[in-house]
Steps between C-alpha positions, in 0.01 A plus 500: 500500500271242345680165467396445136611849402834454676556167318431666165733790569776271628469274193519803270807638680682167475413469131615858440830428676559220250426707188852642485689173554476150638566496870513292818312538827746703705560747217125540444453588868783755473351655184159535664640647822354843560218435254303229679551313823602145410730245661651188350253287696214696340659508154546127441129409524431786256763366260352147524149632436619701198691199367198270541282748310746512211619857566856391574744230401783386724852389416811438709856625464792394714629778723776451761467123482124481535202537272316832503142517372433775249155619398404614150177684413298333222257649247221390738670703775526804275130466418415476872705814565323684216161396642604627843594839351166527317306408812706740711398789274136421586586479870664843481188649339291359785752630752483849351119494513495383862758759603312783327166402653655467844647850466155635411366348822776671702416838341130470582 
């Protein structure tokens, strides 16, 4: 898969995972399990990138004697997710066209 496309999809999945509630890294990985392939070592650079772009804010809460970082989606993150969904609709139209034309070739 194209690296840029994969980054966009991964970003959107992480943002979507945070729409329901604020969360921390390990829980995000668990929530995405079975939907996309992502490890904690892959997730944290994504979270940093989304935080730097204003899509997320970070806060800490003490848990079992140590601080746990929680991530919260911002209005900028919601807007980015909405843009992804709009763009994905266009991608699906292109996909349908390509698939139909390829089928025509097979029938010929």
